[in-house]
Backbone atoms as SQL, in Angstrom:
CREATE TABLE atoms (id INTEGER PRIMARY KEY, chain TEXT, resi INTEGER, resn TEXT, atom TEXT, x REAL, y REAL, z REAL);
INSERT INTO atoms VALUES
  (1, 'A', 1, 'MET', 'N', 56.343, -24.670, -13.778),
  (2, 'A', 1, 'MET', 'CA', 55.069, -25.106, -14.336),
  (3, 'A', 1, 'MET', 'C', 53.958, -25.096, -13.286),
  (4, 'A', 2, 'THR', 'N', 54.271, -25.482, -12.067),
  (5, 'A', 2, 'THR', 'CA', 53.227, -25.493, -11.035),
  (6, 'A', 2, 'THR', 'C', 52.780, -24.081, -10.683),
  (7, 'A', 3, 'GLU', 'N', 53.677, -23.104, -10.841),
  (8, 'A', 3, 'GLU', 'CA', 53.272, -21.725, -10.564),
  (9, 'A', 3, 'GLU', 'C', 52.184, -21.264, -11.523),
  (10, 'A', 4, 'PHE', 'N', 52.294, -21.689, -12.776),
  (11, 'A', 4, 'PHE', 'CA', 51.262, -21.327, -13.759),
  (12, 'A', 4, 'PHE', 'C', 49.935, -22.026, -13.443),
  (13, 'A', 5, 'LEU', 'N', 50.020, -23.262, -13.015),
  (14, 'A', 5, 'LEU', 'CA', 48.818, -23.998, -12.652),
  (15, 'A', 5, 'LEU', 'C', 48.147, -23.375, -11.426),
  (16, 'A', 6, 'ILE', 'N', 48.959, -23.005, -10.450),
  (17, 'A', 6, 'ILE', 'CA', 48.431, -22.347, -9.255),
  (18, 'A', 6, 'ILE', 'C', 47.798, -21.012, -9.628),
  (19, 'A', 7, 'ALA', 'N', 48.480, -20.240, -10.452),
  (20, 'A', 7, 'ALA', 'CA', 47.946, -18.946, -10.886),
  (21, 'A', 7, 'ALA', 'C', 46.647, -19.124, -11.657),
  (22, 'A', 8, 'PHE', 'N', 46.585, -20.154, -12.512),
  (23, 'A', 8, 'PHE', 'CA', 45.366, -20.447, -13.270),
  (24, 'A', 8, 'PHE', 'C', 44.202, -20.707, -12.322),
  (25, 'A', 9, 'PHE', 'N', 44.402, -21.587, -11.340),
  (26, 'A', 9, 'PHE', 'CA', 43.325, -21.917, -10.414),
  (27, 'A', 9, 'PHE', 'C', 42.903, -20.708, -9.582),
  (28, 'A', 10, 'LEU', 'N', 43.869, -19.936, -9.104),
  (29, 'A', 10, 'LEU', 'CA', 43.525, -18.782, -8.276),
  (30, 'A', 10, 'LEU', 'C', 42.814, -17.694, -9.073),
  (31, 'A', 11, 'ILE', 'N', 43.280, -17.448, -10.285),
  (32, 'A', 11, 'ILE', 'CA', 42.656, -16.404, -11.108),
  (33, 'A', 11, 'ILE', 'C', 41.247, -16.823, -11.530),
  (34, 'A', 12, 'PHE', 'N', 41.091, -18.085, -11.949),
  (35, 'A', 12, 'PHE', 'CA', 39.756, -18.540, -12.316),
  (36, 'A', 12, 'PHE', 'C', 38.827, -18.571, -11.111),
  (37, 'A', 13, 'GLY', 'N', 39.341, -18.965, -9.956),
  (38, 'A', 13, 'GLY', 'CA', 38.520, -18.963, -8.747),
  (39, 'A', 13, 'GLY', 'C', 38.063, -17.565, -8.390),
  (40, 'A', 14, 'ALA', 'N', 38.985, -16.619, -8.427),
  (41, 'A', 14, 'ALA', 'CA', 38.628, -15.231, -8.130),
  (42, 'A', 14, 'ALA', 'C', 37.671, -14.683, -9.182),
  (43, 'A', 15, 'GLY', 'N', 37.857, -15.095, -10.430),
  (44, 'A', 15, 'GLY', 'CA', 36.954, -14.652, -11.493),
  (45, 'A', 15, 'GLY', 'C', 35.533, -15.158, -11.301),
  (46, 'A', 16, 'PHE', 'N', 35.407, -16.424, -10.938),
  (47, 'A', 16, 'PHE', 'CA', 34.066, -16.970, -10.710),
  (48, 'A', 16, 'PHE', 'C', 33.411, -16.345, -9.477),
  (49, 'A', 17, 'ILE', 'N', 34.185, -16.065, -8.453),
  (50, 'A', 17, 'ILE', 'CA', 33.623, -15.401, -7.281),
  (51, 'A', 17, 'ILE', 'C', 33.194, -13.980, -7.639),
  (52, 'A', 18, 'PHE', 'N', 33.971, -13.313, -8.487),
  (53, 'A', 18, 'PHE', 'CA', 33.587, -11.980, -8.948),
  (54, 'A', 18, 'PHE', 'C', 32.285, -12.036, -9.762),
  (55, 'A', 19, 'ILE', 'N', 32.160, -13.043, -10.623),
  (56, 'A', 19, 'ILE', 'CA', 30.929, -13.215, -11.397),
  (57, 'A', 19, 'ILE', 'C', 29.745, -13.474, -10.469),
  (58, 'A', 20, 'ALA', 'N', 29.972, -14.274, -9.429),
  (59, 'A', 20, 'ALA', 'CA', 28.897, -14.541, -8.458),
  (60, 'A', 20, 'ALA', 'C', 28.482, -13.256, -7.751),
  (61, 'A', 21, 'SER', 'N', 29.451, -12.426, -7.405),
  (62, 'A', 21, 'SER', 'CA', 29.096, -11.175, -6.725),
  (63, 'A', 21, 'SER', 'C', 28.364, -10.227, -7.664),
  (64, 'A', 22, 'LEU', 'N', 28.735, -10.210, -8.933),
  (65, 'A', 22, 'LEU', 'CA', 27.993, -9.401, -9.901),
  (66, 'A', 22, 'LEU', 'C', 26.560, -9.913, -10.053),
  (67, 'A', 23, 'GLY', 'N', 26.407, -11.230, -10.050),
  (68, 'A', 23, 'GLY', 'CA', 25.070, -11.808, -10.142),
  (69, 'A', 23, 'GLY', 'C', 24.210, -11.435, -8.952),
  (70, 'A', 24, 'VAL', 'N', 24.800, -11.423, -7.767),
  (71, 'A', 24, 'VAL', 'CA', 24.045, -11.040, -6.574),
  (72, 'A', 24, 'VAL', 'C', 23.631, -9.572, -6.662),
  (73, 'A', 25, 'LEU', 'N', 24.491, -8.736, -7.208),
  (74, 'A', 25, 'LEU', 'CA', 24.161, -7.316, -7.326),
  (75, 'A', 25, 'LEU', 'C', 23.161, -7.021, -8.442),
  (76, 'A', 26, 'ARG', 'N', 23.252, -7.748, -9.552),
  (77, 'A', 26, 'ARG', 'CA', 22.495, -7.380, -10.742),
  (78, 'A', 26, 'ARG', 'C', 21.173, -8.106, -10.936),
  (79, 'A', 27, 'MET', 'N', 21.013, -9.265, -10.350),
  (80, 'A', 27, 'MET', 'CA', 19.789, -10.034, -10.573),
  (81, 'A', 27, 'MET', 'C', 18.599, -9.367, -9.896),
  (82, 'A', 28, 'PRO', 'N', 17.409, -9.477, -10.513),
  (83, 'A', 28, 'PRO', 'CA', 16.255, -8.706, -10.039),
  (84, 'A', 28, 'PRO', 'C', 15.520, -9.285, -8.829),
  (85, 'A', 29, 'GLU', 'N', 15.717, -10.558, -8.506),
  (86, 'A', 29, 'GLU', 'CA', 14.951, -11.126, -7.397),
  (87, 'A', 29, 'GLU', 'C', 15.821, -12.064, -6.578),
  (88, 'A', 30, 'LEU', 'N', 15.316, -12.436, -5.411),
  (89, 'A', 30, 'LEU', 'CA', 16.032, -13.292, -4.471),
  (90, 'A', 30, 'LEU', 'C', 16.417, -14.629, -5.095),
  (91, 'A', 31, 'TYR', 'N', 15.525, -15.238, -5.829),
  (92, 'A', 31, 'TYR', 'CA', 15.742, -16.585, -6.342),
  (93, 'A', 31, 'TYR', 'C', 16.837, -16.618, -7.398),
  (94, 'A', 32, 'MET', 'N', 16.906, -15.607, -8.235),
  (95, 'A', 32, 'MET', 'CA', 17.984, -15.529, -9.223),
  (96, 'A', 32, 'MET', 'C', 19.309, -15.206, -8.546),
  (97, 'A', 33, 'ARG', 'N', 19.273, -14.400, -7.520),
  (98, 'A', 33, 'ARG', 'CA', 20.497, -14.086, -6.771),
  (99, 'A', 33, 'ARG', 'C', 21.063, -15.330, -6.107),
  (100, 'A', 34, 'ILE', 'N', 20.192, -16.136, -5.537),
  (101, 'A', 34, 'ILE', 'CA', 20.628, -17.383, -4.912),
  (102, 'A', 34, 'ILE', 'C', 21.287, -18.291, -5.955),
  (103, 'A', 35, 'HIS', 'N', 20.673, -18.368, -7.124),
  (104, 'A', 35, 'HIS', 'CA', 21.196, -19.221, -8.190),
  (105, 'A', 35, 'HIS', 'C', 22.595, -18.782, -8.602),
  (106, 'A', 36, 'SER', 'N', 22.781, -17.493, -8.835),
  (107, 'A', 36, 'SER', 'CA', 24.095, -17.023, -9.280),
  (108, 'A', 36, 'SER', 'C', 25.145, -17.188, -8.188),
  (109, 'A', 37, 'ALA', 'N', 24.774, -16.923, -6.954),
  (110, 'A', 37, 'ALA', 'CA', 25.737, -17.063, -5.863),
  (111, 'A', 37, 'ALA', 'C', 26.113, -18.519, -5.642),
  (112, 'A', 38, 'THR', 'N', 25.167, -19.412, -5.776),
  (113, 'A', 38, 'THR', 'CA', 25.443, -20.823, -5.526),
  (114, 'A', 38, 'THR', 'C', 26.307, -21.425, -6.625),
  (115, 'A', 39, 'LYS', 'N', 25.931, -21.234, -7.864),
  (116, 'A', 39, 'LYS', 'CA', 26.650, -21.882, -8.960),
  (117, 'A', 39, 'LYS', 'C', 28.067, -21.328, -9.113),
  (118, 'A', 40, 'ALA', 'N', 28.178, -20.043, -9.345),
  (119, 'A', 40, 'ALA', 'CA', 29.492, -19.460, -9.592),
  (120, 'A', 40, 'ALA', 'C', 30.332, -19.406, -8.318),
  (121, 'A', 41, 'GLY', 'N', 29.706, -19.170, -7.194),
  (122, 'A', 41, 'GLY', 'CA', 30.447, -19.120, -5.932),
  (123, 'A', 41, 'GLY', 'C', 31.054, -20.453, -5.555),
  (124, 'A', 42, 'THR', 'N', 30.307, -21.523, -5.754),
  (125, 'A', 42, 'THR', 'CA', 30.820, -22.862, -5.456),
  (126, 'A', 42, 'THR', 'C', 31.996, -23.208, -6.360),
  (127, 'A', 43, 'LEU', 'N', 31.864, -22.909, -7.627),
  (128, 'A', 43, 'LEU', 'CA', 32.952, -23.180, -8.561),
  (129, 'A', 43, 'LEU', 'C', 34.176, -22.331, -8.231),
  (130, 'A', 44, 'GLY', 'N', 33.966, -21.070, -7.876),
  (131, 'A', 44, 'GLY', 'CA', 35.081, -20.197, -7.530),
  (132, 'A', 44, 'GLY', 'C', 35.825, -20.641, -6.282),
  (133, 'A', 45, 'VAL', 'N', 35.091, -20.998, -5.255),
  (134, 'A', 45, 'VAL', 'CA', 35.728, -21.476, -4.025),
  (135, 'A', 45, 'VAL', 'C', 36.454, -22.788, -4.280),
  (136, 'A', 46, 'GLY', 'N', 35.868, -23.648, -5.102),
  (137, 'A', 46, 'GLY', 'CA', 36.539, -24.901, -5.449),
  (138, 'A', 46, 'GLY', 'C', 37.872, -24.672, -6.142),
  (139, 'A', 47, 'PHE', 'N', 37.899, -23.746, -7.094),
  (140, 'A', 47, 'PHE', 'CA', 39.150, -23.413, -7.770),
  (141, 'A', 47, 'PHE', 'C', 40.173, -22.820, -6.803),
  (142, 'A', 48, 'LEU', 'N', 39.740, -21.929, -5.915),
  (143, 'A', 48, 'LEU', 'CA', 40.675, -21.327, -4.960),
  (144, 'A', 48, 'LEU', 'C', 41.273, -22.363, -4.021),
  (145, 'A', 49, 'VAL', 'N', 40.448, -23.226, -3.481),
  (146, 'A', 49, 'VAL', 'CA', 40.939, -24.254, -2.559),
  (147, 'A', 49, 'VAL', 'C', 41.860, -25.231, -3.288),
  (148, 'A', 50, 'ALA', 'N', 41.523, -25.569, -4.534),
  (149, 'A', 50, 'ALA', 'CA', 42.394, -26.446, -5.319),
  (150, 'A', 50, 'ALA', 'C', 43.742, -25.778, -5.583),
  (151, 'A', 51, 'GLY', 'N', 43.733, -24.482, -5.853),
  (152, 'A', 51, 'GLY', 'CA', 44.992, -23.763, -6.048),
  (153, 'A', 51, 'GLY', 'C', 45.854, -23.749, -4.801),
  (154, 'A', 52, 'VAL', 'N', 45.241, -23.581, -3.661),
  (155, 'A', 52, 'VAL', 'CA', 45.990, -23.614, -2.396),
  (156, 'A', 52, 'VAL', 'C', 46.555, -25.007, -2.153),
  (157, 'A', 53, 'ALA', 'N', 45.774, -26.044, -2.433),
  (158, 'A', 53, 'ALA', 'CA', 46.252, -27.415, -2.244),
  (159, 'A', 53, 'ALA', 'C', 47.435, -27.719, -3.155),
  (160, 'A', 54, 'ILE', 'N', 47.386, -27.233, -4.389),
  (161, 'A', 54, 'ILE', 'CA', 48.508, -27.440, -5.315),
  (162, 'A', 54, 'ILE', 'C', 49.732, -26.676, -4.834),
  (163, 'A', 55, 'HIS', 'N', 49.526, -25.497, -4.287),
  (164, 'A', 55, 'HIS', 'CA', 50.652, -24.686, -3.825),
  (165, 'A', 55, 'HIS', 'C', 51.442, -25.378, -2.713),
  (166, 'A', 56, 'PHE', 'N', 50.753, -25.938, -1.746),
  (167, 'A', 56, 'PHE', 'CA', 51.451, -26.524, -0.604),
  (168, 'A', 56, 'PHE', 'C', 51.986, -27.928, -0.875),
  (169, 'A', 57, 'GLN', 'N', 51.391, -28.666, -1.772),
  (170, 'A', 57, 'GLN', 'CA', 51.857, -29.984, -2.193),
  (171, 'A', 57, 'GLN', 'C', 52.151, -30.922, -1.025),
  (172, 'A', 58, 'GLU', 'N', 51.229, -30.975, -0.089),
  (173, 'A', 58, 'GLU', 'CA', 51.321, -31.919, 1.025),
  (174, 'A', 58, 'GLU', 'C', 50.051, -32.760, 1.038),
  (175, 'A', 59, 'LEU', 'N', 50.200, -34.010, 1.416),
  (176, 'A', 59, 'LEU', 'CA', 49.071, -34.926, 1.403),
  (177, 'A', 59, 'LEU', 'C', 47.985, -34.506, 2.384),
  (178, 'A', 60, 'SER', 'N', 48.382, -34.057, 3.562),
  (179, 'A', 60, 'SER', 'CA', 47.378, -33.664, 4.563),
  (180, 'A', 60, 'SER', 'C', 46.573, -32.450, 4.091),
  (181, 'A', 61, 'ILE', 'N', 47.211, -31.519, 3.455),
  (182, 'A', 61, 'ILE', 'CA', 46.503, -30.337, 2.945),
  (183, 'A', 61, 'ILE', 'C', 45.636, -30.719, 1.752),
  (184, 'A', 62, 'LEU', 'N', 46.114, -31.635, 0.925),
  (185, 'A', 62, 'LEU', 'CA', 45.310, -32.101, -0.204),
  (186, 'A', 62, 'LEU', 'C', 44.035, -32.786, 0.288),
  (187, 'A', 63, 'ILE', 'N', 44.143, -33.604, 1.309),
  (188, 'A', 63, 'ILE', 'CA', 42.970, -34.290, 1.854),
  (189, 'A', 63, 'ILE', 'C', 41.994, -33.278, 2.452),
  (190, 'A', 64, 'ARG', 'N', 42.513, -32.295, 3.166),
  (191, 'A', 64, 'ARG', 'CA', 41.641, -31.254, 3.726),
  (192, 'A', 64, 'ARG', 'C', 40.976, -30.436, 2.629),
  (193, 'A', 65, 'ALA', 'N', 41.721, -30.134, 1.578),
  (194, 'A', 65, 'ALA', 'CA', 41.153, -29.364, 0.466),
  (195, 'A', 65, 'ALA', 'C', 40.049, -30.150, -0.232),
  (196, 'A', 66, 'LEU', 'N', 40.283, -31.433, -0.464),
  (197, 'A', 66, 'LEU', 'CA', 39.252, -32.260, -1.089),
  (198, 'A', 66, 'LEU', 'C', 38.022, -32.371, -0.198),
  (199, 'A', 67, 'ALA', 'N', 38.246, -32.482, 1.114),
  (200, 'A', 67, 'ALA', 'CA', 37.104, -32.528, 2.042),
  (201, 'A', 67, 'ALA', 'C', 36.333, -31.213, 2.018),
  (202, 'A', 68, 'ALA', 'N', 37.054, -30.095, 1.985),
  (203, 'A', 68, 'ALA', 'CA', 36.393, -28.787, 1.953),
  (204, 'A', 68, 'ALA', 'C', 35.606, -28.600, 0.656),
  (205, 'A', 69, 'ILE', 'N', 36.205, -28.984, -0.465),
  (206, 'A', 69, 'ILE', 'CA', 35.523, -28.840, -1.753),
  (207, 'A', 69, 'ILE', 'C', 34.273, -29.709, -1.790),
  (208, 'A', 70, 'SER', 'N', 34.388, -30.972, -1.326),
  (209, 'A', 70, 'SER', 'CA', 33.195, -31.824, -1.347),
  (210, 'A', 70, 'SER', 'C', 32.130, -31.334, -0.390),
  (211, 'A', 71, 'PHE', 'N', 32.530, -30.797, 0.748),
  (212, 'A', 71, 'PHE', 'CA', 31.544, -30.248, 1.678),
  (213, 'A', 71, 'PHE', 'C', 30.803, -29.072, 1.051),
  (214, 'A', 72, 'ILE', 'N', 31.522, -28.197, 0.377),
  (215, 'A', 72, 'ILE', 'CA', 30.892, -27.032, -0.260),
  (216, 'A', 72, 'ILE', 'C', 29.978, -27.470, -1.403),
  (217, 'A', 73, 'VAL', 'N', 30.435, -28.422, -2.206),
  (218, 'A', 73, 'VAL', 'CA', 29.626, -28.886, -3.332),
  (219, 'A', 73, 'VAL', 'C', 28.347, -29.571, -2.852),
  (220, 'A', 74, 'ILE', 'N', 28.427, -30.258, -1.729),
  (221, 'A', 74, 'ILE', 'CA', 27.243, -30.943, -1.209),
  (222, 'A', 74, 'ILE', 'C', 26.292, -29.974, -0.511),
  (223, 'A', 75, 'THR', 'N', 26.816, -29.051, 0.271),
  (224, 'A', 75, 'THR', 'CA', 25.947, -28.213, 1.096),
  (225, 'A', 75, 'THR', 'C', 25.430, -26.953, 0.410),
  (226, 'A', 76, 'ALA', 'N', 26.122, -26.424, -0.571),
  (227, 'A', 76, 'ALA', 'CA', 25.685, -25.174, -1.206),
  (228, 'A', 76, 'ALA', 'C', 24.319, -25.307, -1.890),
  (229, 'A', 77, 'PRO', 'N', 24.061, -26.341, -2.681),
  (230, 'A', 77, 'PRO', 'CA', 22.726, -26.440, -3.288),
  (231, 'A', 77, 'PRO', 'C', 21.616, -26.647, -2.262),
  (232, 'A', 78, 'VAL', 'N', 21.906, -27.399, -1.219),
  (233, 'A', 78, 'VAL', 'CA', 20.896, -27.624, -0.182),
  (234, 'A', 78, 'VAL', 'C', 20.587, -26.318, 0.540),
  (235, 'A', 79, 'ALA', 'N', 21.624, -25.561, 0.863),
  (236, 'A', 79, 'ALA', 'CA', 21.422, -24.276, 1.537),
  (237, 'A', 79, 'ALA', 'C', 20.654, -23.305, 0.648),
  (238, 'A', 80, 'ALA', 'N', 20.985, -23.269, -0.642),
  (239, 'A', 80, 'ALA', 'CA', 20.275, -22.380, -1.559),
  (240, 'A', 80, 'ALA', 'C', 18.813, -22.774, -1.669),
  (241, 'A', 81, 'HIS', 'N', 18.552, -24.063, -1.704),
  (242, 'A', 81, 'HIS', 'CA', 17.165, -24.535, -1.770),
  (243, 'A', 81, 'HIS', 'C', 16.395, -24.118, -0.513),
  (244, 'A', 82, 'MET', 'N', 17.016, -24.275, 0.637),
  (245, 'A', 82, 'MET', 'CA', 16.342, -23.922, 1.892),
  (246, 'A', 82, 'MET', 'C', 16.103, -22.408, 1.987),
  (247, 'A', 83, 'ILE', 'N', 17.055, -21.617, 1.545),
  (248, 'A', 83, 'ILE', 'CA', 16.884, -20.156, 1.567),
  (249, 'A', 83, 'ILE', 'C', 15.772, -19.743, 0.609),
  (250, 'A', 84, 'GLY', 'N', 15.754, -20.331, -0.590),
  (251, 'A', 84, 'GLY', 'CA', 14.698, -20.018, -1.546),
  (252, 'A', 84, 'GLY', 'C', 13.332, -20.440, -1.049),
  (253, 'A', 85, 'ARG', 'N', 13.258, -21.606, -0.445),
  (254, 'A', 85, 'ARG', 'CA', 11.971, -22.078, 0.086),
  (255, 'A', 85, 'ARG', 'C', 11.499, -21.200, 1.237),
  (256, 'A', 86, 'ALA', 'N', 12.424, -20.815, 2.118),
  (257, 'A', 86, 'ALA', 'CA', 12.052, -19.928, 3.224),
  (258, 'A', 86, 'ALA', 'C', 11.608, -18.569, 2.696),
  (259, 'A', 87, 'GLY', 'N', 12.276, -18.076, 1.657),
  (260, 'A', 87, 'GLY', 'CA', 11.862, -16.815, 1.051),
  (261, 'A', 87, 'GLY', 'C', 10.478, -16.897, 0.448),
  (262, 'A', 88, 'TYR', 'N', 10.195, -18.012, -0.236),
  (263, 'A', 88, 'TYR', 'CA', 8.878, -18.182, -0.838),
  (264, 'A', 88, 'TYR', 'C', 7.795, -18.296, 0.227),
  (265, 'A', 89, 'LYS', 'N', 8.063, -19.091, 1.259),
  (266, 'A', 89, 'LYS', 'CA', 7.069, -19.286, 2.327),
  (267, 'A', 89, 'LYS', 'C', 6.822, -18.005, 3.117),
  (268, 'A', 90, 'SER', 'N', 7.831, -17.141, 3.207),
  (269, 'A', 90, 'SER', 'CA', 7.644, -15.892, 3.954),
  (270, 'A', 90, 'SER', 'C', 7.075, -14.771, 3.087),
  (271, 'A', 91, 'GLY', 'N', 6.849, -15.041, 1.801),
  (272, 'A', 91, 'GLY', 'CA', 6.157, -14.074, 0.964),
  (273, 'A', 91, 'GLY', 'C', 7.035, -13.179, 0.116),
  (274, 'A', 92, 'VAL', 'N', 8.280, -13.552, -0.098),
  (275, 'A', 92, 'VAL', 'CA', 9.132, -12.761, -0.991),
  (276, 'A', 92, 'VAL', 'C', 8.552, -12.881, -2.393),
  (277, 'A', 93, 'PRO', 'N', 8.237, -11.757, -3.031),
  (278, 'A', 93, 'PRO', 'CA', 7.557, -11.827, -4.335),
  (279, 'A', 93, 'PRO', 'C', 8.481, -12.322, -5.439),
  (280, 'A', 94, 'LEU', 'N', 7.870, -12.976, -6.424),
  (281, 'A', 94, 'LEU', 'CA', 8.598, -13.386, -7.614),
  (282, 'A', 94, 'LEU', 'C', 8.843, -12.165, -8.492),
  (283, 'A', 95, 'TRP', 'N', 9.761, -12.305, -9.425),
  (284, 'A', 95, 'TRP', 'CA', 10.038, -11.253, -10.372),
  (285, 'A', 95, 'TRP', 'C', 8.793, -11.026, -11.215),
  (286, 'A', 96, 'LYS', 'N', 8.528, -9.774, -11.591),
  (287, 'A', 96, 'LYS', 'CA', 7.296, -9.457, -12.324),
  (288, 'A', 96, 'LYS', 'C', 7.225, -10.146, -13.681),
  (289, 'A', 97, 'GLU', 'N', 8.350, -10.540, -14.258),
  (290, 'A', 97, 'GLU', 'CA', 8.343, -11.201, -15.561),
  (291, 'A', 97, 'GLU', 'C', 8.442, -12.718, -15.448),
  (292, 'A', 98, 'SER', 'N', 8.261, -13.264, -14.264),
  (293, 'A', 98, 'SER', 'CA', 8.251, -14.724, -14.092),
  (294, 'A', 98, 'SER', 'C', 7.017, -15.294, -14.780),
  (295, 'A', 99, 'ILE', 'N', 7.199, -16.408, -15.446),
  (296, 'A', 99, 'ILE', 'CA', 6.109, -17.006, -16.197),
  (297, 'A', 99, 'ILE', 'C', 5.426, -18.104, -15.389),
  (298, 'A', 100, 'ILE', 'N', 6.214, -18.962, -14.752),
  (299, 'A', 100, 'ILE', 'CA', 5.665, -20.117, -14.052),
  (300, 'A', 100, 'ILE', 'C', 6.018, -20.034, -12.573),
  (301, 'A', 101, 'ASN', 'N', 5.039, -20.296, -11.743),
  (302, 'A', 101, 'ASN', 'CA', 5.249, -20.418, -10.308),
  (303, 'A', 101, 'ASN', 'C', 4.938, -21.858, -9.934),
  (304, 'A', 102, 'GLU', 'N', 5.948, -22.702, -9.899),
  (305, 'A', 102, 'GLU', 'CA', 5.730, -24.123, -9.667),
  (306, 'A', 102, 'GLU', 'C', 5.339, -24.435, -8.229),
  (307, 'A', 103, 'MET', 'N', 5.526, -23.517, -7.325),
  (308, 'A', 103, 'MET', 'CA', 5.140, -23.748, -5.940),
  (309, 'A', 103, 'MET', 'C', 3.672, -23.425, -5.699),
  (310, 'A', 104, 'ASP', 'N', 3.051, -22.696, -6.605),
  (311, 'A', 104, 'ASP', 'CA', 1.649, -22.314, -6.464),
  (312, 'A', 104, 'ASP', 'C', 0.762, -23.512, -6.774),
  (313, 'A', 105, 'GLU', 'N', -0.214, -23.745, -5.942),
  (314, 'A', 105, 'GLU', 'CA', -1.116, -24.889, -6.136),
  (315, 'A', 105, 'GLU', 'C', -1.970, -24.746, -7.392),
  (316, 'A', 106, 'ASP', 'N', -2.276, -23.529, -7.805),
  (317, 'A', 106, 'ASP', 'CA', -3.097, -23.330, -8.995),
  (318, 'A', 106, 'ASP', 'C', -2.354, -23.667, -10.270),
  (319, 'A', 107, 'SER', 'N', -1.034, -23.600, -10.240),
  (320, 'A', 107, 'SER', 'CA', -0.269, -23.861, -11.454),
  (321, 'A', 107, 'SER', 'C', 0.230, -25.306, -11.526),
  (322, 'A', 108, 'LYS', 'N', -0.310, -26.189, -10.697),
  (323, 'A', 108, 'LYS', 'CA', 0.118, -27.585, -10.697),
  (324, 'A', 108, 'LYS', 'C', -0.475, -28.369, -11.859),
  (325, 'A', 109, 'SER', 'N', -1.591, -27.906, -12.418),
  (326, 'A', 109, 'SER', 'CA', -2.212, -28.649, -13.502),
  (327, 'A', 109, 'SER', 'C', -1.373, -28.526, -14.770),
  (328, 'A', 110, 'PRO', 'N', -1.362, -29.570, -15.614),
  (329, 'A', 110, 'PRO', 'CA', -0.584, -29.487, -16.842),
  (330, 'A', 110, 'PRO', 'C', -1.151, -28.425, -17.772),
  (331, 'A', 111, 'ASN', 'N', -0.281, -27.805, -18.504),
  (332, 'A', 111, 'ASN', 'CA', -0.614, -26.758, -19.477),
  (333, 'A', 111, 'ASN', 'C', -1.192, -25.509, -18.828),
  (334, 'A', 112, 'SER', 'N', -1.033, -25.343, -17.513),
  (335, 'A', 112, 'SER', 'CA', -1.564, -24.130, -16.886),
  (336, 'A', 112, 'SER', 'C', -0.744, -22.906, -17.255),
  (337, 'A', 113, 'PHE', 'N', 0.502, -23.107, -17.686),
  (338, 'A', 113, 'PHE', 'CA', 1.315, -21.977, -18.079),
  (339, 'A', 113, 'PHE', 'C', 0.913, -21.435, -19.441),
  (340, 'A', 114, 'LEU', 'N', 0.109, -22.185, -20.193),
  (341, 'A', 114, 'LEU', 'CA', -0.323, -21.725, -21.496),
  (342, 'A', 114, 'LEU', 'C', -1.499, -20.775, -21.432),
  (343, 'A', 115, 'SER', 'N', -2.228, -20.786, -20.347),
  (344, 'A', 115, 'SER', 'CA', -3.410, -19.930, -20.265),
  (345, 'A', 115, 'SER', 'C', -3.079, -18.583, -19.690);
């Protein structure tokens, strides 16, 4: 039974990482690429590490796996935010079909997206 559980976690982890890599390849701009890599990549790595922890069935490895998963879950969104902010500040253009630019000072007024 544990082999099926391990296989489930590893296959789903690899699947989510594959989806993240497709998102990085297919998305039209930096900000969407960051989003796909962060969300699906974090979930995929979490599943892989959980599968490894289940495989070894030792307390020390379980504690390390939980620490690694929590570190990734905490740091991935912060890193993505910093990369996106640095990209915006350095002038990486938004996608041509973007509707709202919330970082732009002109679009801070309410209902500015309607005009």
